[in-house]
C-alpha positions as CSV (number, residue, x, y, z in Angstrom):
1,M,75.3,111.1,126.4
2,M,73.6,113.1,123.8
3,H,71.0,111.0,121.9
4,F,72.4,109.7,118.7
5,T,71.5,111.7,115.6
6,R,72.0,111.5,111.9
7,T,72.0,114.9,110.3
8,K,71.1,115.0,106.6
9,S,73.7,117.3,105.1
10,L,75.1,118.0,101.7
11,L,78.0,115.8,100.6
12,L,81.0,118.1,100.9
13,A,83.9,117.3,98.6
14,T,87.4,117.4,100.2
15,A,90.4,119.0,98.5
16,I,92.4,115.9,99.5
17,S,93.3,113.4,96.8
18,V,94.2,110.1,98.4
19,A,94.0,107.9,95.3
20,A,97.3,106.6,94.0
21,V,97.9,108.3,90.7
22,S,99.1,105.0,89.1
23,A,96.0,103.1,90.0
24,P,93.7,102.1,87.1
25,A,90.5,104.2,86.7
26,A,88.3,101.2,87.5
27,W,89.8,100.7,90.9
28,A,91.7,103.5,92.8
29,E,93.8,102.7,95.7
30,T,94.7,104.7,98.8
31,P,98.4,104.9,99.8
32,A,99.7,102.0,101.8
33,D,100.4,104.0,104.9
34,V,97.3,106.2,104.8
35,L,93.9,105.2,106.2
36,V,90.9,107.0,104.6
37,V,87.5,106.7,106.4
38,A,84.1,107.9,105.3
39,A,81.7,108.7,108.2
40,T,79.1,111.2,109.3
41,I,81.2,113.6,111.4
42,D,79.1,116.8,111.3
43,D,78.3,116.5,115.0
44,I,81.7,117.7,116.1
45,I,81.4,120.9,118.2
46,S,84.7,121.0,120.0
47,L,87.8,118.9,120.3
48,D,88.6,120.0,123.8
49,P,88.3,116.8,125.9
50,A,86.8,118.8,128.7
51,Q,83.9,119.8,126.4
52,S,83.6,117.2,123.6
53,F,80.5,115.1,124.2
54,E,79.6,114.0,120.7
55,F,80.4,110.6,119.2
56,S,82.6,112.0,116.3
57,G,84.5,114.4,118.5
58,N,85.3,111.7,121.0
59,D,86.5,109.5,118.2
60,V,89.1,112.1,117.3
61,D,90.1,112.8,120.9
62,Q,90.6,109.0,121.5
63,N,93.5,109.2,119.1
64,L,95.0,112.5,120.2
65,Y,95.1,112.0,124.0
66,D,96.0,109.4,126.6
67,R,94.3,108.9,129.9
68,L,95.6,107.6,133.3
69,V,93.9,104.3,132.5
70,D,92.6,103.0,129.2
71,F,91.5,100.0,127.1
72,D,93.6,97.8,124.8
73,P,92.0,98.3,121.4
74,L,92.7,94.7,120.5
75,D,91.4,93.2,123.7
76,L,88.5,95.4,124.9
77,D,87.0,92.5,126.9
78,A,90.1,92.7,129.3
79,G,88.8,95.9,130.7
80,F,90.8,99.0,131.7
81,K,94.6,98.8,132.0
82,P,97.5,101.1,133.0
83,S,98.2,103.9,130.5
84,L,99.8,107.2,131.6
85,A,99.6,105.8,135.1
86,E,101.7,102.7,135.4
87,S,100.1,101.7,138.8
88,W,97.8,102.9,141.5
89,E,97.0,102.2,145.1
90,V,93.8,102.7,147.2
91,S,93.9,103.9,150.8
92,E,92.5,101.8,153.6
93,D,89.3,103.9,153.9
94,G,88.8,103.5,150.1
95,K,88.5,107.3,149.5
96,T,91.9,108.1,148.1
97,I,93.6,106.7,145.0
98,T,97.2,107.4,144.4
99,F,98.5,107.0,140.8
100,T,102.2,106.6,139.9
101,M,102.9,108.2,136.5
102,R,104.8,106.4,133.8
103,D,108.3,107.8,133.2
104,G,109.6,109.1,129.8
105,V,106.3,109.9,128.1
106,K,106.2,113.1,126.1
107,F,103.4,115.3,124.7
108,H,103.3,116.1,121.0
109,S,105.0,119.4,121.9
110,G,108.0,117.6,123.4
111,N,107.0,118.6,127.0
112,P,107.2,115.7,129.5
113,V,103.9,114.2,130.7
114,R,103.8,114.9,134.5
115,A,101.5,114.2,137.4
116,E,101.0,118.0,137.5
117,D,99.5,117.8,133.9
118,A,97.2,115.0,134.9
119,A,96.0,116.8,138.1
120,W,95.5,120.1,136.2
121,S,93.6,118.4,133.4
122,L,91.1,116.9,135.8
123,Q,90.9,120.2,137.8
124,R,90.4,122.1,134.6
125,A,87.5,119.8,133.4
126,V,85.7,120.4,136.7
127,K,86.2,124.1,136.6
128,I,85.2,124.6,133.0
129,N,82.1,122.6,133.9
130,K,80.9,121.7,130.3
131,S,78.5,118.9,129.6
132,P,80.7,115.9,130.5
133,A,81.8,117.4,133.8
134,F,79.2,115.4,135.7
135,I,81.3,112.2,135.1
136,L,83.9,113.7,137.5
137,N,81.5,115.8,139.7
138,Q,79.6,112.7,140.8
139,F,82.6,111.9,143.1
140,G,82.1,115.1,145.0
141,F,84.4,117.5,143.0
142,T,83.4,121.1,142.6
143,P,85.3,124.1,141.1
144,E,85.8,125.3,144.7
145,N,87.3,122.1,146.1
146,V,88.9,120.3,143.2
147,E,92.4,121.7,143.8
148,E,92.3,120.3,147.3
149,L,90.9,116.9,146.3
150,I,93.1,116.3,143.2
151,K,96.8,117.0,143.7
152,A,100.2,116.2,142.2
153,D,103.4,115.5,144.2
154,G,106.4,114.6,142.1
155,N,105.4,111.6,140.0
156,K,102.3,110.9,142.2
157,L,98.8,112.0,141.6
158,T,96.2,111.6,144.4
159,I,92.5,111.8,144.0
160,T,90.3,112.0,147.1
161,L,86.7,111.0,146.8
162,D,83.7,112.0,148.9
163,Q,82.8,108.4,149.5
164,P,84.6,105.0,149.2
165,Y,83.3,104.2,145.7
166,A,84.1,100.9,144.0
167,Q,87.5,101.1,142.4
168,S,86.1,99.8,139.1
169,F,83.6,102.6,139.1
170,V,86.2,105.3,139.5
171,L,88.7,103.9,137.0
172,N,86.0,103.3,134.4
173,C,85.1,106.9,134.6
174,L,88.7,108.0,134.2
175,T,88.7,106.1,130.8
176,A,86.1,108.6,129.5
177,N,87.2,111.3,127.2
178,I,87.0,113.9,130.0
179,G,89.8,112.0,131.7
180,S,92.2,112.9,128.9
181,V,95.5,114.4,130.1
182,V,96.4,117.7,128.3
183,D,99.7,119.5,128.1
184,K,99.4,122.2,130.8
185,E,102.4,124.3,129.6
186,L,101.1,124.4,126.0
187,V,97.5,125.1,126.8
188,M,98.4,127.9,129.3
189,Q,100.1,129.8,126.5
190,H,96.7,130.0,124.7
191,V,94.4,131.0,127.6
192,E,91.9,133.8,126.8
193,G,90.5,135.5,129.9
194,E,89.3,132.8,132.2
195,D,88.6,130.1,129.6
196,L,91.6,127.9,130.7
197,G,92.4,127.5,127.0
198,N,89.0,126.2,126.0
199,T,88.7,128.3,122.9
200,W,92.1,127.3,121.6
201,L,91.8,123.7,122.5
202,S,88.5,123.3,120.7
203,T,90.4,123.4,117.4
204,N,93.9,122.4,118.4
205,D,95.7,119.4,120.0
206,A,97.7,119.3,123.2
207,G,97.9,115.5,123.7
208,S,100.3,112.7,124.0
209,G,98.3,110.2,122.0
210,P,99.3,108.1,118.9
211,Y,98.2,110.8,116.5
212,T,98.5,114.6,116.2
213,L,95.8,116.8,114.7
214,T,96.9,118.4,111.4
215,A,93.5,119.7,110.2
216,W,89.8,119.9,111.1
217,R,87.5,121.5,108.7
218,P,84.0,121.4,110.2
219,N,81.5,119.3,108.2
220,E,84.2,118.3,105.8
221,V,87.3,116.5,107.1
222,V,89.6,115.6,110.0
223,Q,93.2,114.8,109.3
224,L,95.6,113.1,111.7
225,A,99.3,112.4,111.5
226,A,101.2,109.6,113.3
227,Y,103.1,110.6,116.4
228,E,106.4,108.8,115.8
229,E,107.5,109.1,119.5
230,Y,104.3,107.5,120.9
231,F,105.2,105.6,124.1
232,Q,103.4,102.5,122.9
233,G,105.0,102.5,119.5
234,A,104.4,104.5,116.3
235,P,101.2,103.7,114.5
236,A,101.4,101.8,111.2
237,M,99.1,104.3,109.4
238,K,101.1,107.5,109.1
239,R,98.1,109.5,108.2
240,V,94.4,109.1,108.9
241,I,91.8,111.1,106.9
242,V,88.2,111.0,108.0
243,R,85.8,112.5,105.4
244,N,82.4,113.7,106.2
245,V,80.1,111.7,103.9
246,A,76.5,111.9,104.9
247,E,74.8,109.5,102.5
248,S,75.2,105.8,102.6
249,S,75.1,105.6,98.8
250,A,78.0,108.0,98.5
251,Q,80.0,106.1,101.1
252,R,79.4,102.8,99.2
253,L,80.4,104.3,95.8
254,Q,83.7,105.7,97.2
255,L,84.4,102.3,98.9
256,E,83.7,100.3,95.7
257,Q,85.9,102.7,93.7
258,G,88.7,102.3,96.2
259,D,88.8,105.9,97.1
260,I,88.3,105.1,100.8
261,D,89.4,102.3,103.0
262,V,86.5,102.2,105.5
263,A,82.8,103.2,105.3
264,R,81.1,103.5,108.7
265,N,77.5,104.4,107.9
266,L,76.2,102.0,105.3
267,T,72.5,101.1,105.5
268,P,71.5,97.4,105.6
269,S,70.6,97.5,101.9
270,D,74.0,98.9,100.9
271,I,75.7,96.3,103.2
272,Q,73.8,93.7,101.3
273,G,74.7,95.4,98.0
274,I,78.4,94.9,98.5
275,S,78.2,91.3,99.8
276,G,79.4,89.8,96.5
277,N,82.4,92.1,96.1
278,D,85.5,90.0,96.8
279,K,87.6,93.2,97.4
280,L,85.5,94.2,100.4
281,K,84.5,92.9,103.8
282,V,82.1,93.8,106.6
283,V,83.1,93.8,110.3
284,D,80.2,93.6,112.8
285,E,80.8,95.2,116.2
286,K,78.4,95.5,119.1
287,R,78.2,99.1,120.3
288,G,76.8,100.5,123.5
289,R,73.8,102.3,122.1
290,I,70.3,101.1,123.2
291,L,67.1,101.8,121.2
292,Y,64.4,102.1,123.8
293,M,60.8,103.1,124.3
294,G,59.8,105.5,127.1
295,M,56.2,105.5,128.3
296,S,55.4,108.8,130.1
297,Q,53.7,108.3,133.4
298,K,52.0,111.7,132.9
299,D,49.9,110.1,130.2
300,E,46.5,108.9,131.5
301,V,46.6,105.7,129.4
302,L,50.2,104.8,129.9
303,K,50.3,105.2,133.6
304,N,48.0,102.2,133.9
305,P,50.2,99.2,134.9
306,A,48.0,96.9,132.7
307,V,48.8,99.0,129.6
308,Q,52.5,98.9,130.4
309,Q,52.4,95.1,130.7
310,A,50.4,94.8,127.5
311,M,52.9,97.0,125.6
312,R,55.6,94.4,126.4
313,H,53.6,92.0,124.2
314,L,52.8,94.5,121.4
315,I,56.4,94.9,120.2
316,D,57.4,92.5,117.4
317,F,61.0,92.2,118.5
318,D,62.0,89.4,116.2
319,G,60.0,90.6,113.3
320,M,61.8,94.0,113.3
321,A,65.2,92.5,114.0
322,N,64.8,90.1,111.1
323,S,63.6,92.7,108.6
324,F,64.3,96.5,108.4
325,L,66.7,96.3,111.5
326,K,68.5,93.2,110.3
327,G,72.2,93.1,110.9
328,Q,72.3,96.5,112.6
329,W,70.2,95.9,115.8
330,Q,69.8,92.9,118.0
331,V,67.0,92.3,120.5
332,H,68.1,93.4,123.9
333,Q,65.6,94.1,126.7
334,A,68.0,95.2,129.5
335,F,69.4,98.7,130.0
336,L,73.0,97.6,130.2
337,P,74.4,96.8,126.8
338,E,76.4,93.6,126.2
339,G,80.0,94.4,126.9
340,Y,79.3,96.1,130.2
341,L,79.9,94.7,133.7
342,G,76.6,93.1,134.8
343,A,74.9,93.1,131.4
344,L,71.8,90.9,131.4
345,S,71.1,88.7,128.3
346,E,67.6,87.5,129.2
347,N,64.8,88.8,126.9
348,P,61.6,87.9,128.7
349,W,59.1,90.0,126.7
350,K,57.5,88.1,123.8
351,Y,55.3,89.4,121.0
352,D,51.8,88.1,121.7
353,V,48.9,90.2,120.7
354,E,46.3,87.8,122.2
355,E,48.1,88.0,125.6
356,A,48.1,91.8,125.4
357,K,44.4,91.8,124.6
358,K,43.7,89.5,127.6
359,I,45.8,91.7,130.0
360,L,43.8,94.8,128.9
361,A,40.5,93.1,129.0
362,D,41.1,91.7,132.6
363,A,42.0,95.3,133.6
364,G,38.9,96.7,132.0
365,V,40.8,98.7,129.4
366,T,38.7,99.0,126.3
367,G,40.8,101.4,124.3
368,G,42.9,104.5,124.4
369,T,44.8,107.0,122.2
370,I,48.5,107.7,122.7
371,T,50.9,110.0,120.8
372,T,54.5,109.5,119.9
373,K,56.7,112.4,118.8
374,I,59.4,110.9,116.7
375,R,62.5,112.1,114.9
376,D,62.5,111.8,111.1
377,I,64.9,108.9,111.0
378,R,63.8,105.9,108.8
379,E,64.4,103.2,111.3
380,Y,62.7,105.1,114.1
381,I,59.6,105.6,111.9
382,D,59.6,102.0,110.9
383,V,59.7,100.9,114.5
384,A,56.9,103.3,115.4
385,Q,54.7,102.2,112.6
386,T,55.2,98.5,113.4
387,I,54.2,99.2,117.0
388,Q,51.3,101.2,115.8
389,A,49.9,98.3,113.8
390,S,50.3,95.9,116.8
391,M,48.6,98.3,119.2
392,A,45.6,98.7,116.8
393,Q,45.1,95.0,117.0
394,A,44.7,95.3,120.8
395,G,42.3,98.3,120.5
396,L,44.9,101.0,121.3
397,T,45.6,103.9,118.9
398,L,49.0,105.4,118.4
399,N,49.3,108.8,116.7
400,I,52.7,109.4,115.1
401,E,54.0,112.9,114.9
402,Q,57.3,113.4,113.0
403,M,59.6,116.2,114.0
404,T,63.2,117.4,113.7
405,G,65.6,115.9,116.2
406,A,65.9,119.2,118.1
407,Q,62.1,119.5,118.4
408,V,61.7,116.0,119.7
409,L,64.5,116.3,122.2
410,D,63.2,119.7,123.5
411,A,59.7,118.2,124.0
412,Y,61.1,115.0,125.6
413,R,63.3,117.0,128.0
414,A,60.2,119.0,129.0
415,R,58.3,115.7,129.7
416,E,55.9,116.3,126.8
417,V,56.3,113.1,124.8
418,P,53.9,110.3,125.8
419,I,55.8,107.6,123.9
420,F,59.4,108.3,123.1
421,L,61.4,106.1,120.7
422,G,65.2,106.9,120.4
423,E,68.7,105.8,121.3
424,W,70.8,106.2,124.4
425,G,74.6,106.0,124.3
426,P,76.5,105.4,127.6
427,D,78.6,108.3,128.8
428,Y,81.5,106.2,130.3
429,A,82.5,102.6,130.5
430,D,80.8,101.7,133.8
431,P,77.4,100.1,134.4
432,Q,76.4,103.1,136.6
433,T,76.3,105.2,133.4
434,N,73.0,103.5,132.4
435,A,71.7,102.4,135.8
436,G,72.0,106.1,136.9
437,T,69.6,107.2,134.1
438,F,67.2,104.4,133.5
439,A,66.7,103.5,137.2
440,W,67.5,106.7,139.0
441,N,65.1,109.6,139.7
442,P,65.6,111.2,143.1
443,D,63.2,114.1,142.5
444,N,60.3,113.1,140.3
445,E,58.4,116.2,141.2
446,G,61.3,118.6,140.7
447,K,63.8,119.2,138.0
448,G,65.8,116.4,136.6
449,S,67.5,115.0,133.5
450,T,67.6,111.2,133.7
451,L,65.6,109.1,131.3
452,A,63.4,108.0,134.3
453,W,62.7,111.7,135.1
454,R,61.9,112.5,131.4
455,N,59.2,109.8,131.5
456,S,57.9,110.8,135.0
457,Y,58.9,107.4,136.2
458,A,59.0,107.5,140.1
459,V,61.7,104.8,140.5
460,P,61.0,102.7,143.6
461,Q,63.2,103.9,146.5
462,E,64.4,100.4,147.0
463,M,65.7,100.2,143.5
464,Q,67.4,103.6,143.8
465,D,69.1,102.4,147.0
466,Q,70.4,99.4,145.1
467,V,71.8,101.6,142.3
468,K,73.6,103.7,144.9
469,A,74.9,100.7,146.8
470,A,76.3,99.2,143.6
471,T,78.6,102.3,143.2
472,L,80.1,101.5,146.6
473,E,80.6,97.8,146.3
474,G,84.3,97.0,146.1
475,D,84.0,93.4,145.2
476,T,83.6,93.4,141.4
477,E,81.8,90.0,141.2
478,K,79.3,91.1,143.8
479,R,78.9,94.4,142.0
480,K,78.2,92.6,138.8
481,Q,75.5,90.6,140.4
482,M,73.9,93.7,141.9
483,Y,73.4,95.2,138.4
484,V,72.0,91.9,137.2
485,D,69.5,91.9,140.0
486,I,68.6,95.6,139.4
487,Q,67.9,94.9,135.8
488,T,65.9,91.7,136.5
489,E,63.6,93.7,138.8
490,Y,63.5,96.6,136.4
491,Q,62.3,94.4,133.6
492,K,59.2,93.5,135.6
493,T,57.6,96.9,136.1
494,A,59.6,99.9,134.6
495,P,57.8,101.9,132.0
496,V,61.0,102.7,130.0
497,L,61.7,99.6,127.9
498,P,65.1,98.8,126.3
499,L,64.3,97.2,122.9
500,F,67.5,96.7,120.8
501,Q,71.3,97.1,121.0
502,R,73.2,98.6,118.1
503,I,75.5,96.5,115.9
504,E,77.8,98.7,113.9
505,Q,78.5,97.2,110.5
506,V,81.7,98.7,109.1
507,A,82.5,98.0,105.4
508,M,86.2,98.1,104.4
509,Q,88.8,97.0,101.9
510,K,89.7,93.4,102.5
511,G,93.3,94.2,103.4
512,I,92.4,96.3,106.4
513,T,93.1,94.5,109.7
514,N,92.7,95.2,113.4
515,W,89.9,97.7,112.9
516,S,88.1,98.6,116.2
517,G,85.3,101.2,116.5
518,G,85.7,100.9,120.3
519,G,83.1,98.2,121.0
520,A,80.5,99.0,123.6
521,V,82.8,100.9,125.9
522,T,85.1,103.3,124.1
523,S,85.7,105.2,120.8
524,V,87.5,104.3,117.6
525,N,91.2,103.5,117.7
526,Y,93.4,103.9,114.7
527,R,96.9,103.1,116.0
528,Q,96.6,99.3,115.7
529,V,95.1,99.3,112.1
530,T,97.3,97.9,109.3
531,K,96.8,97.3,105.6
532,G,97.6,94.2,103.6
533,E,96.9,92.9,100.1
């Protein structure tokens, strides 16, 4: 997924007044059936689920659309479950999955949800071929063959794969935003040329989910209204208003005044600042994003295995996690986040400058200068400066160059960043989403896009074979162990080091219950949220 960014933008006031007019000036109050959220949502580019690939856009789509299979927002640990498909069967050769559609479900337009809509939605996503299309294309689908491989027949939908992939792998991918089922009849009324409705669907809604889209004003606000005929029951919150509020201090002020119910982007200091307020609470939720450090193997210093091993001891994990990252990052040294099948909890790398100095001395390394190009985000800078100080103690010099996010990513994707510090968010709810980027690089000398390729890491062929084999293992427990084994081996030698896992601290009014940002595997869900005193 696109690397996480926090754009500094002006605080835009909305024209929506959600405070109850009878509330006292000292403490406003939002209506009992309206949920008002402050978040940074200026990354939304399109709301078409075949195109949306940004965190905030996916949050919106999660509530507008249903998928064949999905997650229970109140029991994410249970894994995927039936949604628009009530059941499915896998052929003996493991290459065809047949879904039986649920009866009686309707789109927001009133049109029935059919197998034909589901087949067309997946075909359409492959044909449009926007950024998230690779999630489906990895099963052998192309614009030329997808109509033959994904078909509807009555209330049955069949998907034929090019290989007998693990059922869990396929179903996890279908829970991704690109697996959303859109209303074919409605979208076809808005086709422009050969865009398959992409232009219209970027700003409109053609779903069957618990909410309908009533407004999206870019960089300002998203408004949703409850779909009373939703097949899993009408949401308690009849409206959801998500305001774009860029600054933590502004979110905190609005929360303390009662103008909003939920603040999603408070800094650790603002979280601490509201700790004594008995009208508010903070919910901690582990997310799937990993803060990692890439060491380019094009760099003369970093390609030395001794330097790579020494660097594992020059990162003050606990020191950072207990200071400027406190509460919002936890030490996590494996590429699969907690919450994913096969996640590894062992953290073998320990901060030990003396050990690092010994490793370097034994290898005859007497010094070296390395550059990091880093985005101008406070926590990234703090991490870089902490590592810089540790490296200096071991005789290594780290030059820190601050750039805009676009400049850093352009350089990184061109393999021009010796040390990269940034975040990676999974693209879908399966372990392959990270294994296939941290430990997969089939053409190191050619053109690629994985994190391994960006760091010129020639992943050992044996490890790449293990990654491929894990996508084909049908036994879930065996598959889980395969990812544990891959990560254990990866931790020993790989030059791309996972450092921390994101913990999202969401501040809210005390009466808010059943909030879920989607955990590590999905996006925010509003339909189960309720309000109390």
